[in-house]
HTML snippet that shows the backbone in 3Dmol.js (N, CA, C, O; Angstrom):
<script src="https://3Dmol.org/build/3Dmol-min.js"></script>
<div id="view" style="width:600px;height:400px;position:relative"></div>
<script>
const pdb = `
ATOM      1  N   UNK A   1      25.026  86.848   0.444  1.00  0.00           N
ATOM      2  CA  UNK A   1      25.335  87.541  -0.717  1.00  0.00           C
ATOM      3  C   UNK A   1      26.789  87.216  -1.193  1.00  0.00           C
ATOM      4  O   UNK A   1      27.002  86.866  -2.354  1.00  0.00           O
ATOM      5  N   UNK A   2      27.732  87.336  -0.311  1.00  0.00           N
ATOM      6  CA  UNK A   2      29.020  86.902  -0.654  1.00  0.00           C
ATOM      7  C   UNK A   2      29.257  85.570  -1.199  1.00  0.00           C
ATOM      8  O   UNK A   2      30.058  85.349  -2.106  1.00  0.00           O
ATOM      9  N   UNK A   3      28.465  84.597  -0.562  1.00  0.00           N
ATOM     10  CA  UNK A   3      28.539  83.177  -0.986  1.00  0.00           C
ATOM     11  C   UNK A   3      28.068  83.133  -2.379  1.00  0.00           C
ATOM     12  O   UNK A   3      28.704  82.446  -3.178  1.00  0.00           O
ATOM     13  N   UNK A   4      26.972  83.819  -2.783  1.00  0.00           N
ATOM     14  CA  UNK A   4      26.436  83.800  -4.144  1.00  0.00           C
ATOM     15  C   UNK A   4      27.446  84.342  -5.126  1.00  0.00           C
ATOM     16  O   UNK A   4      27.628  83.765  -6.198  1.00  0.00           O
ATOM     17  N   UNK A   5      28.126  85.464  -4.783  1.00  0.00           N
ATOM     18  CA  UNK A   5      29.141  85.988  -5.552  1.00  0.00           C
ATOM     19  C   UNK A   5      30.288  85.119  -5.853  1.00  0.00           C
ATOM     20  O   UNK A   5      30.793  85.105  -6.975  1.00  0.00           O
ATOM     21  N   UNK A   6      30.737  84.351  -4.821  1.00  0.00           N
ATOM     22  CA  UNK A   6      31.847  83.497  -4.861  1.00  0.00           C
ATOM     23  C   UNK A   6      31.418  82.335  -5.723  1.00  0.00           C
ATOM     24  O   UNK A   6      32.239  81.838  -6.494  1.00  0.00           O
ATOM     25  N   UNK A   7      30.264  81.900  -5.650  1.00  0.00           N
ATOM     26  CA  UNK A   7      29.797  80.772  -6.507  1.00  0.00           C
ATOM     27  C   UNK A   7      29.858  81.165  -7.870  1.00  0.00           C
ATOM     28  O   UNK A   7      30.332  80.413  -8.723  1.00  0.00           O
ATOM     29  N   UNK A   8      29.354  82.437  -8.167  1.00  0.00           N
ATOM     30  CA  UNK A   8      29.339  82.851  -9.632  1.00  0.00           C
ATOM     31  C   UNK A   8      30.708  83.048 -10.078  1.00  0.00           C
ATOM     32  O   UNK A   8      31.046  82.737 -11.220  1.00  0.00           O
ATOM     33  N   UNK A   9      31.596  83.604  -9.144  1.00  0.00           N
ATOM     34  CA  UNK A   9      32.986  83.823  -9.609  1.00  0.00           C
ATOM     35  C   UNK A   9      33.524  82.442 -10.001  1.00  0.00           C
ATOM     36  O   UNK A   9      34.012  82.268 -11.118  1.00  0.00           O
ATOM     37  N   UNK A  10      33.442  81.477  -9.110  1.00  0.00           N
ATOM     38  CA  UNK A  10      33.937  80.106  -9.420  1.00  0.00           C
ATOM     39  C   UNK A  10      33.382  79.596 -10.698  1.00  0.00           C
ATOM     40  O   UNK A  10      34.143  79.032 -11.485  1.00  0.00           O
ATOM     41  N   UNK A  11      32.066  79.750 -10.987  1.00  0.00           N
ATOM     42  CA  UNK A  11      31.430  79.224 -12.137  1.00  0.00           C
ATOM     43  C   UNK A  11      32.085  79.883 -13.491  1.00  0.00           C
ATOM     44  O   UNK A  11      32.344  79.269 -14.526  1.00  0.00           O
ATOM     45  N   UNK A  12      32.280  81.215 -13.249  1.00  0.00           N
ATOM     46  CA  UNK A  12      32.953  81.905 -14.461  1.00  0.00           C
ATOM     47  C   UNK A  12      34.377  81.460 -14.633  1.00  0.00           C
ATOM     48  O   UNK A  12      34.872  81.341 -15.754  1.00  0.00           O
ATOM     49  N   UNK A  13      35.041  81.211 -13.516  1.00  0.00           N
ATOM     50  CA  UNK A  13      36.415  80.948 -13.737  1.00  0.00           C
ATOM     51  C   UNK A  13      36.651  79.543 -14.357  1.00  0.00           C
ATOM     52  O   UNK A  13      37.643  79.329 -15.053  1.00  0.00           O
ATOM     53  N   UNK A  14      35.736  78.603 -14.095  1.00  0.00           N
ATOM     54  CA  UNK A  14      35.880  77.337 -14.639  1.00  0.00           C
ATOM     55  C   UNK A  14      35.121  77.128 -15.940  1.00  0.00           C
ATOM     56  O   UNK A  14      35.000  76.032 -16.487  1.00  0.00           O
ATOM     57  N   UNK A  15      34.642  78.225 -16.369  1.00  0.00           N
ATOM     58  CA  UNK A  15      33.887  78.164 -17.781  1.00  0.00           C
ATOM     59  C   UNK A  15      34.872  77.967 -18.845  1.00  0.00           C
ATOM     60  O   UNK A  15      34.566  77.510 -19.947  1.00  0.00           O
ATOM     61  N   UNK A  16      36.049  78.311 -18.514  1.00  0.00           N
ATOM     62  CA  UNK A  16      37.211  78.044 -19.627  1.00  0.00           C
ATOM     63  C   UNK A  16      37.409  76.555 -19.720  1.00  0.00           C
ATOM     64  O   UNK A  16      37.330  75.853 -18.711  1.00  0.00           O
ATOM     65  N   UNK A  17      37.681  76.030 -20.985  1.00  0.00           N
ATOM     66  CA  UNK A  17      37.960  74.597 -21.177  1.00  0.00           C
ATOM     67  C   UNK A  17      38.914  74.126 -20.183  1.00  0.00           C
ATOM     68  O   UNK A  17      40.007  74.676 -20.045  1.00  0.00           O
ATOM     69  N   UNK A  18      38.515  73.057 -19.435  1.00  0.00           N
ATOM     70  CA  UNK A  18      39.405  72.415 -18.522  1.00  0.00           C
ATOM     71  C   UNK A  18      40.278  71.298 -19.205  1.00  0.00           C
ATOM     72  O   UNK A  18      39.717  70.340 -19.738  1.00  0.00           O
ATOM     73  N   UNK A  19      41.546  71.406 -19.195  1.00  0.00           N
ATOM     74  CA  UNK A  19      42.477  70.614 -19.926  1.00  0.00           C
ATOM     75  C   UNK A  19      43.382  69.844 -18.958  1.00  0.00           C
ATOM     76  O   UNK A  19      44.355  69.235 -19.404  1.00  0.00           O
ATOM     77  N   UNK A  20      43.111  69.850 -17.709  1.00  0.00           N
ATOM     78  CA  UNK A  20      44.008  69.256 -16.751  1.00  0.00           C
ATOM     79  C   UNK A  20      44.326  70.170 -15.615  1.00  0.00           C
ATOM     80  O   UNK A  20      43.600  71.119 -15.323  1.00  0.00           O
ATOM     81  N   UNK A  21      45.458  69.857 -14.960  1.00  0.00           N
ATOM     82  CA  UNK A  21      45.771  70.607 -13.727  1.00  0.00           C
ATOM     83  C   UNK A  21      46.368  72.033 -14.138  1.00  0.00           C
ATOM     84  O   UNK A  21      47.153  72.144 -15.080  1.00  0.00           O
ATOM     85  N   UNK A  22      45.965  73.056 -13.406  1.00  0.00           N
ATOM     86  CA  UNK A  22      46.533  74.377 -13.729  1.00  0.00           C
ATOM     87  C   UNK A  22      47.973  74.405 -13.325  1.00  0.00           C
ATOM     88  O   UNK A  22      48.375  74.034 -12.222  1.00  0.00           O
ATOM     89  N   UNK A  23      48.748  74.885 -14.321  1.00  0.00           N
ATOM     90  CA  UNK A  23      50.190  74.997 -13.929  1.00  0.00           C
ATOM     91  C   UNK A  23      50.821  75.893 -15.081  1.00  0.00           C
ATOM     92  O   UNK A  23      50.118  76.403 -15.953  1.00  0.00           O
ATOM     93  N   UNK A  24      52.108  76.037 -15.021  1.00  0.00           N
ATOM     94  CA  UNK A  24      52.782  76.799 -15.918  1.00  0.00           C
ATOM     95  C   UNK A  24      52.605  76.235 -17.327  1.00  0.00           C
ATOM     96  O   UNK A  24      52.840  75.038 -17.490  1.00  0.00           O
ATOM     97  N   UNK A  25      52.236  76.940 -18.298  1.00  0.00           N
ATOM     98  CA  UNK A  25      52.084  76.361 -19.720  1.00  0.00           C
ATOM     99  C   UNK A  25      50.755  75.756 -19.846  1.00  0.00           C
ATOM    100  O   UNK A  25      50.446  75.296 -20.945  1.00  0.00           O
ATOM    101  N   UNK A  26      49.917  75.694 -18.857  1.00  0.00           N
ATOM    102  CA  UNK A  26      48.569  75.144 -19.042  1.00  0.00           C
ATOM    103  C   UNK A  26      47.572  76.091 -19.305  1.00  0.00           C
ATOM    104  O   UNK A  26      47.550  77.136 -18.655  1.00  0.00           O
ATOM    105  N   UNK A  27      46.616  75.823 -20.311  1.00  0.00           N
ATOM    106  CA  UNK A  27      45.667  76.830 -20.763  1.00  0.00           C
ATOM    107  C   UNK A  27      44.703  77.280 -19.705  1.00  0.00           C
ATOM    108  O   UNK A  27      44.263  78.424 -19.594  1.00  0.00           O
ATOM    109  N   UNK A  28      44.396  76.153 -18.869  1.00  0.00           N
ATOM    110  CA  UNK A  28      43.415  76.521 -17.742  1.00  0.00           C
ATOM    111  C   UNK A  28      44.017  77.452 -16.717  1.00  0.00           C
ATOM    112  O   UNK A  28      43.400  78.428 -16.291  1.00  0.00           O
ATOM    113  N   UNK A  29      45.295  77.111 -16.315  1.00  0.00           N
ATOM    114  CA  UNK A  29      45.969  77.915 -15.364  1.00  0.00           C
ATOM    115  C   UNK A  29      46.222  79.421 -15.926  1.00  0.00           C
ATOM    116  O   UNK A  29      46.070  80.397 -15.191  1.00  0.00           O
ATOM    117  N   UNK A  30      46.569  79.519 -17.109  1.00  0.00           N
ATOM    118  CA  UNK A  30      46.729  80.747 -17.846  1.00  0.00           C
ATOM    119  C   UNK A  30      45.541  81.659 -17.776  1.00  0.00           C
ATOM    120  O   UNK A  30      45.603  82.841 -17.436  1.00  0.00           O
ATOM    121  N   UNK A  31      44.357  80.957 -18.156  1.00  0.00           N
ATOM    122  CA  UNK A  31      42.999  81.564 -18.200  1.00  0.00           C
ATOM    123  C   UNK A  31      42.668  82.083 -16.735  1.00  0.00           C
ATOM    124  O   UNK A  31      42.147  83.188 -16.587  1.00  0.00           O
ATOM    125  N   UNK A  32      42.974  81.278 -15.671  1.00  0.00           N
ATOM    126  CA  UNK A  32      42.703  81.683 -14.376  1.00  0.00           C
ATOM    127  C   UNK A  32      43.521  82.955 -14.018  1.00  0.00           C
ATOM    128  O   UNK A  32      42.982  83.902 -13.447  1.00  0.00           O
ATOM    129  N   UNK A  33      44.781  82.956 -14.350  1.00  0.00           N
ATOM    130  CA  UNK A  33      45.602  84.088 -14.043  1.00  0.00           C
ATOM    131  C   UNK A  33      45.133  85.319 -14.680  1.00  0.00           C
ATOM    132  O   UNK A  33      45.168  86.394 -14.083  1.00  0.00           O
ATOM    133  N   UNK A  34      44.647  85.180 -16.008  1.00  0.00           N
ATOM    134  CA  UNK A  34      44.166  86.328 -16.787  1.00  0.00           C
ATOM    135  C   UNK A  34      42.899  86.938 -16.271  1.00  0.00           C
ATOM    136  O   UNK A  34      42.743  88.153 -16.154  1.00  0.00           O
ATOM    137  N   UNK A  35      41.917  85.945 -15.939  1.00  0.00           N
ATOM    138  CA  UNK A  35      40.588  86.316 -15.620  1.00  0.00           C
ATOM    139  C   UNK A  35      40.207  86.646 -14.193  1.00  0.00           C
ATOM    140  O   UNK A  35      39.328  87.471 -13.942  1.00  0.00           O
ATOM    141  N   UNK A  36      40.859  86.012 -13.294  1.00  0.00           N
ATOM    142  CA  UNK A  36      40.466  86.230 -11.898  1.00  0.00           C
ATOM    143  C   UNK A  36      40.583  87.522 -11.332  1.00  0.00           C
ATOM    144  O   UNK A  36      39.690  87.893 -10.570  1.00  0.00           O
ATOM    145  N   UNK A  37      41.593  88.309 -11.595  1.00  0.00           N
ATOM    146  CA  UNK A  37      41.585  89.679 -11.104  1.00  0.00           C
ATOM    147  C   UNK A  37      40.444  90.583 -11.561  1.00  0.00           C
ATOM    148  O   UNK A  37      39.931  91.379 -10.775  1.00  0.00           O
ATOM    149  N   UNK A  38      40.048  90.466 -12.819  1.00  0.00           N
ATOM    150  CA  UNK A  38      38.842  91.111 -13.296  1.00  0.00           C
ATOM    151  C   UNK A  38      37.528  90.750 -12.696  1.00  0.00           C
ATOM    152  O   UNK A  38      36.642  91.569 -12.452  1.00  0.00           O
ATOM    153  N   UNK A  39      37.457  89.382 -12.459  1.00  0.00           N
ATOM    154  CA  UNK A  39      36.231  88.816 -11.867  1.00  0.00           C
ATOM    155  C   UNK A  39      36.175  89.231 -10.446  1.00  0.00           C
ATOM    156  O   UNK A  39      35.087  89.598 -10.004  1.00  0.00           O
ATOM    157  N   UNK A  40      37.252  89.217  -9.654  1.00  0.00           N
ATOM    158  CA  UNK A  40      37.161  89.782  -8.325  1.00  0.00           C
ATOM    159  C   UNK A  40      36.731  91.159  -8.240  1.00  0.00           C
ATOM    160  O   UNK A  40      35.875  91.503  -7.424  1.00  0.00           O
ATOM    161  N   UNK A  41      37.261  91.932  -9.011  1.00  0.00           N
ATOM    162  CA  UNK A  41      36.877  93.374  -9.062  1.00  0.00           C
ATOM    163  C   UNK A  41      35.360  93.510  -9.569  1.00  0.00           C
ATOM    164  O   UNK A  41      34.580  94.273  -8.999  1.00  0.00           O
ATOM    165  N   UNK A  42      35.002  92.765 -10.623  1.00  0.00           N
ATOM    166  CA  UNK A  42      33.606  92.969 -11.087  1.00  0.00           C
ATOM    167  C   UNK A  42      32.578  92.498 -10.023  1.00  0.00           C
ATOM    168  O   UNK A  42      31.475  93.043 -10.002  1.00  0.00           O
ATOM    169  N   UNK A  43      32.865  91.571  -9.189  1.00  0.00           N
ATOM    170  CA  UNK A  43      31.908  91.109  -8.210  1.00  0.00           C
ATOM    171  C   UNK A  43      32.147  91.543  -6.885  1.00  0.00           C
ATOM    172  O   UNK A  43      31.465  91.074  -5.974  1.00  0.00           O
ATOM    173  N   UNK A  44      33.057  92.403  -6.657  1.00  0.00           N
ATOM    174  CA  UNK A  44      33.392  93.066  -5.389  1.00  0.00           C
ATOM    175  C   UNK A  44      33.994  92.131  -4.366  1.00  0.00           C
ATOM    176  O   UNK A  44      33.845  92.358  -3.165  1.00  0.00           O
ATOM    177  N   UNK A  45      34.646  91.123  -4.794  1.00  0.00           N
ATOM    178  CA  UNK A  45      35.109  90.111  -3.910  1.00  0.00           C
ATOM    179  C   UNK A  45      36.712  90.373  -3.693  1.00  0.00           C
ATOM    180  O   UNK A  45      37.489  90.317  -4.647  1.00  0.00           O
ATOM    181  N   UNK A  46      37.104  90.637  -2.478  1.00  0.00           N
ATOM    182  CA  UNK A  46      38.548  91.086  -2.306  1.00  0.00           C
ATOM    183  C   UNK A  46      39.490  89.859  -2.548  1.00  0.00           C
ATOM    184  O   UNK A  46      40.644  90.100  -2.901  1.00  0.00           O
ATOM    185  N   UNK A  47      39.126  88.691  -2.402  1.00  0.00           N
ATOM    186  CA  UNK A  47      40.046  87.470  -2.608  1.00  0.00           C
ATOM    187  C   UNK A  47      39.340  86.220  -2.734  1.00  0.00           C
ATOM    188  O   UNK A  47      38.220  86.084  -2.241  1.00  0.00           O
ATOM    189  N   UNK A  48      39.940  85.276  -3.380  1.00  0.00           N
ATOM    190  CA  UNK A  48      39.411  83.896  -3.526  1.00  0.00           C
ATOM    191  C   UNK A  48      40.623  82.913  -3.734  1.00  0.00           C
ATOM    192  O   UNK A  48      41.743  83.240  -4.127  1.00  0.00           O
ATOM    193  N   UNK A  49      40.195  81.652  -3.400  1.00  0.00           N
ATOM    194  CA  UNK A  49      41.161  80.577  -3.661  1.00  0.00           C
ATOM    195  C   UNK A  49      40.400  79.668  -4.500  1.00  0.00           C
ATOM    196  O   UNK A  49      39.230  79.390  -4.235  1.00  0.00           O
ATOM    197  N   UNK A  50      41.092  79.138  -5.622  1.00  0.00           N
ATOM    198  CA  UNK A  50      40.434  78.272  -6.495  1.00  0.00           C
ATOM    199  C   UNK A  50      41.389  76.860  -6.362  1.00  0.00           C
ATOM    200  O   UNK A  50      42.617  76.862  -6.443  1.00  0.00           O
ATOM    201  N   UNK A  51      40.618  75.769  -6.160  1.00  0.00           N
ATOM    202  CA  UNK A  51      41.342  74.512  -5.973  1.00  0.00           C
ATOM    203  C   UNK A  51      40.741  73.419  -6.917  1.00  0.00           C
ATOM    204  O   UNK A  51      39.569  73.439  -7.294  1.00  0.00           O
ATOM    205  N   UNK A  52      41.646  72.475  -7.258  1.00  0.00           N
ATOM    206  CA  UNK A  52      41.236  71.339  -7.985  1.00  0.00           C
ATOM    207  C   UNK A  52      41.247  70.190  -7.072  1.00  0.00           C
ATOM    208  O   UNK A  52      42.295  69.911  -6.491  1.00  0.00           O
ATOM    209  N   UNK A  53      40.184  69.498  -6.890  1.00  0.00           N
ATOM    210  CA  UNK A  53      40.182  68.125  -6.041  1.00  0.00           C
ATOM    211  C   UNK A  53      40.176  67.046  -6.943  1.00  0.00           C
ATOM    212  O   UNK A  53      39.309  66.926  -7.809  1.00  0.00           O
ATOM    213  N   UNK A  54      41.160  66.207  -6.770  1.00  0.00           N
ATOM    214  CA  UNK A  54      41.251  65.043  -7.679  1.00  0.00           C
ATOM    215  C   UNK A  54      41.272  63.776  -6.748  1.00  0.00           C
ATOM    216  O   UNK A  54      42.070  63.762  -5.812  1.00  0.00           O
ATOM    217  N   UNK A  55      40.500  62.797  -6.944  1.00  0.00           N
ATOM    218  CA  UNK A  55      40.437  61.614  -6.030  1.00  0.00           C
ATOM    219  C   UNK A  55      40.429  61.987  -4.576  1.00  0.00           C
ATOM    220  O   UNK A  55      41.099  61.374  -3.744  1.00  0.00           O
ATOM    221  N   UNK A  56      39.717  62.924  -4.313  1.00  0.00           N
ATOM    222  CA  UNK A  56      39.585  63.322  -2.805  1.00  0.00           C
ATOM    223  C   UNK A  56      40.600  64.197  -2.196  1.00  0.00           C
ATOM    224  O   UNK A  56      40.474  64.615  -1.045  1.00  0.00           O
ATOM    225  N   UNK A  57      41.685  64.503  -3.010  1.00  0.00           N
ATOM    226  CA  UNK A  57      42.832  65.201  -2.572  1.00  0.00           C
ATOM    227  C   UNK A  57      42.959  66.611  -3.343  1.00  0.00           C
ATOM    228  O   UNK A  57      42.536  66.760  -4.490  1.00  0.00           O
ATOM    229  N   UNK A  58      43.513  67.517  -2.681  1.00  0.00           N
ATOM    230  CA  UNK A  58      43.745  68.773  -3.403  1.00  0.00           C
ATOM    231  C   UNK A  58      44.937  68.651  -4.335  1.00  0.00           C
ATOM    232  O   UNK A  58      46.080  68.511  -3.900  1.00  0.00           O
ATOM    233  N   UNK A  59      44.637  68.709  -5.656  1.00  0.00           N
ATOM    234  CA  UNK A  59      45.750  68.550  -6.689  1.00  0.00           C
ATOM    235  C   UNK A  59      46.491  69.792  -6.808  1.00  0.00           C
ATOM    236  O   UNK A  59      47.710  69.750  -6.975  1.00  0.00           O
ATOM    237  N   UNK A  60      45.832  70.952  -6.733  1.00  0.00           N
ATOM    238  CA  UNK A  60      46.434  72.238  -6.795  1.00  0.00           C
ATOM    239  C   UNK A  60      45.523  73.280  -6.164  1.00  0.00           C
ATOM    240  O   UNK A  60      44.317  73.055  -6.063  1.00  0.00           O
ATOM    241  N   UNK A  61      46.045  74.368  -5.756  1.00  0.00           N
ATOM    242  CA  UNK A  61      45.262  75.495  -5.287  1.00  0.00           C
ATOM    243  C   UNK A  61      45.986  76.842  -5.698  1.00  0.00           C
ATOM    244  O   UNK A  61      47.216  76.900  -5.662  1.00  0.00           O
ATOM    245  N   UNK A  62      45.254  77.872  -6.070  1.00  0.00           N
ATOM    246  CA  UNK A  62      45.792  79.038  -6.465  1.00  0.00           C
ATOM    247  C   UNK A  62      45.072  80.157  -5.745  1.00  0.00           C
ATOM    248  O   UNK A  62      43.841  80.132  -5.723  1.00  0.00           O
ATOM    249  N   UNK A  63      45.741  81.144  -5.151  1.00  0.00           N
ATOM    250  CA  UNK A  63      45.147  82.235  -4.443  1.00  0.00           C
ATOM    251  C   UNK A  63      45.213  83.489  -5.224  1.00  0.00           C
ATOM    252  O   UNK A  63      46.210  83.782  -5.886  1.00  0.00           O
ATOM    253  N   UNK A  64      44.089  84.279  -5.147  1.00  0.00           N
ATOM    254  CA  UNK A  64      43.994  85.615  -5.913  1.00  0.00           C
ATOM    255  C   UNK A  64      43.461  86.682  -4.943  1.00  0.00           C
ATOM    256  O   UNK A  64      42.522  86.421  -4.191  1.00  0.00           O
ATOM    257  N   UNK A  65      44.041  87.841  -4.959  1.00  0.00           N
ATOM    258  CA  UNK A  65      43.496  89.020  -4.252  1.00  0.00           C
ATOM    259  C   UNK A  65      44.005  89.101  -2.755  1.00  0.00           C
ATOM    260  O   UNK A  65      45.061  88.607  -2.358  1.00  0.00           O
ATOM    261  N   UNK A  66      43.136  89.766  -2.026  1.00  0.00           N
ATOM    262  CA  UNK A  66      43.510  90.082  -0.627  1.00  0.00           C
ATOM    263  C   UNK A  66      42.625  89.241   0.427  1.00  0.00           C
ATOM    264  O   UNK A  66      41.433  88.981   0.267  1.00  0.00           O
ATOM    265  N   UNK A  67      43.346  88.895   1.437  1.00  0.00           N
ATOM    266  CA  UNK A  67      42.637  88.165   2.519  1.00  0.00           C
ATOM    267  C   UNK A  67      42.187  89.295   3.595  1.00  0.00           C
ATOM    268  O   UNK A  67      41.184  89.098   4.281  1.00  0.00           O
ATOM    269  N   UNK A  68      42.869  90.357   3.712  1.00  0.00           N
ATOM    270  CA  UNK A  68      42.554  91.407   4.729  1.00  0.00           C
ATOM    271  C   UNK A  68      42.747  92.674   4.103  1.00  0.00           C
ATOM    272  O   UNK A  68      43.883  93.023   3.781  1.00  0.00           O
ATOM    273  N   UNK A  69      41.710  93.427   3.891  1.00  0.00           N
ATOM    274  CA  UNK A  69      41.643  94.768   3.329  1.00  0.00           C
ATOM    275  C   UNK A  69      42.467  95.688   4.086  1.00  0.00           C
ATOM    276  O   UNK A  69      43.233  96.469   3.521  1.00  0.00           O
ATOM    277  N   UNK A  70      42.333  95.624   5.409  1.00  0.00           N
ATOM    278  CA  UNK A  70      42.981  96.670   6.473  1.00  0.00           C
ATOM    279  C   UNK A  70      44.516  96.447   6.281  1.00  0.00           C
ATOM    280  O   UNK A  70      45.238  97.433   6.135  1.00  0.00           O
ATOM    281  N   UNK A  71      45.016  95.243   6.276  1.00  0.00           N
ATOM    282  CA  UNK A  71      46.470  95.085   6.261  1.00  0.00           C
ATOM    283  C   UNK A  71      47.059  94.895   5.007  1.00  0.00           C
ATOM    284  O   UNK A  71      48.276  95.014   4.873  1.00  0.00           O
ATOM    285  N   UNK A  72      46.251  94.585   3.988  1.00  0.00           N
ATOM    286  CA  UNK A  72      46.756  94.384   2.658  1.00  0.00           C
ATOM    287  C   UNK A  72      47.264  92.948   2.475  1.00  0.00           C
ATOM    288  O   UNK A  72      47.807  92.639   1.415  1.00  0.00           O
ATOM    289  N   UNK A  73      47.107  92.047   3.478  1.00  0.00           N
ATOM    290  CA  UNK A  73      47.579  90.667   3.465  1.00  0.00           C
ATOM    291  C   UNK A  73      46.998  89.882   2.180  1.00  0.00           C
ATOM    292  O   UNK A  73      45.798  89.937   1.912  1.00  0.00           O
ATOM    293  N   UNK A  74      47.745  89.286   1.545  1.00  0.00           N
ATOM    294  CA  UNK A  74      47.367  88.610   0.273  1.00  0.00           C
ATOM    295  C   UNK A  74      46.755  87.216   0.693  1.00  0.00           C
ATOM    296  O   UNK A  74      47.052  86.670   1.755  1.00  0.00           O
ATOM    297  N   UNK A  75      45.849  86.670  -0.258  1.00  0.00           N
ATOM    298  CA  UNK A  75      45.267  85.361   0.025  1.00  0.00           C
ATOM    299  C   UNK A  75      46.499  84.412  -0.175  1.00  0.00           C
ATOM    300  O   UNK A  75      47.480  84.700  -0.861  1.00  0.00           O
ATOM    301  N   UNK A  76      46.318  83.244   0.514  1.00  0.00           N
ATOM    302  CA  UNK A  76      47.180  82.015   0.434  1.00  0.00           C
ATOM    303  C   UNK A  76      46.471  80.878   0.019  1.00  0.00           C
ATOM    304  O   UNK A  76      45.338  80.696   0.463  1.00  0.00           O
ATOM    305  N   UNK A  77      47.037  79.997  -0.860  1.00  0.00           N
ATOM    306  CA  UNK A  77      46.318  78.857  -1.246  1.00  0.00           C
ATOM    307  C   UNK A  77      45.913  77.911  -0.228  1.00  0.00           C
ATOM    308  O   UNK A  77      45.054  77.077  -0.513  1.00  0.00           O
ATOM    309  N   UNK A  78      46.461  77.946   0.992  1.00  0.00           N
ATOM    310  CA  UNK A  78      46.072  77.033   2.063  1.00  0.00           C
ATOM    311  C   UNK A  78      45.055  77.593   3.048  1.00  0.00           C
ATOM    312  O   UNK A  78      44.806  76.994   4.095  1.00  0.00           O
ATOM    313  N   UNK A  79      44.457  78.758   2.710  1.00  0.00           N
ATOM    314  CA  UNK A  79      43.518  79.445   3.665  1.00  0.00           C
ATOM    315  C   UNK A  79      42.211  78.634   3.683  1.00  0.00           C
ATOM    316  O   UNK A  79      41.750  78.094   2.677  1.00  0.00           O
ATOM    317  N   UNK A  80      41.652  78.591   4.904  1.00  0.00           N
ATOM    318  CA  UNK A  80      40.441  77.865   5.070  1.00  0.00           C
ATOM    319  C   UNK A  80      39.327  78.923   5.285  1.00  0.00           C
ATOM    320  O   UNK A  80      39.524  79.888   6.024  1.00  0.00           O
ATOM    321  N   UNK A  81      38.158  78.733   4.635  1.00  0.00           N
ATOM    322  CA  UNK A  81      37.115  79.675   4.763  1.00  0.00           C
ATOM    323  C   UNK A  81      35.983  79.227   5.742  1.00  0.00           C
ATOM    324  O   UNK A  81      35.014  79.959   5.943  1.00  0.00           O
TER     325      UNK A  81
END
`;
const viewer = $3Dmol.createViewer("view");
viewer.addModel(pdb, "pdb");
viewer.setStyle({}, {cartoon: {color: "spectrum"}});
viewer.zoomTo();
viewer.render();
</script>
């Protein structure tokens, strides 16, 4: 069930027009920053990492939400699932 929610969450997150690599001043990066907290809450997912893979390498990764509900530890972009 969690995997399905994560896939839906990712699909919704990338539904915004992709104009390149997410970063400051980038519309895709801005849309992620604005939409991900609400999507995490909507689907009951405590945290997620969104990554862009370009030519087999991670071009960027952004973490959202919590990795551990008990300790309140935040997600980190380099976390492995």
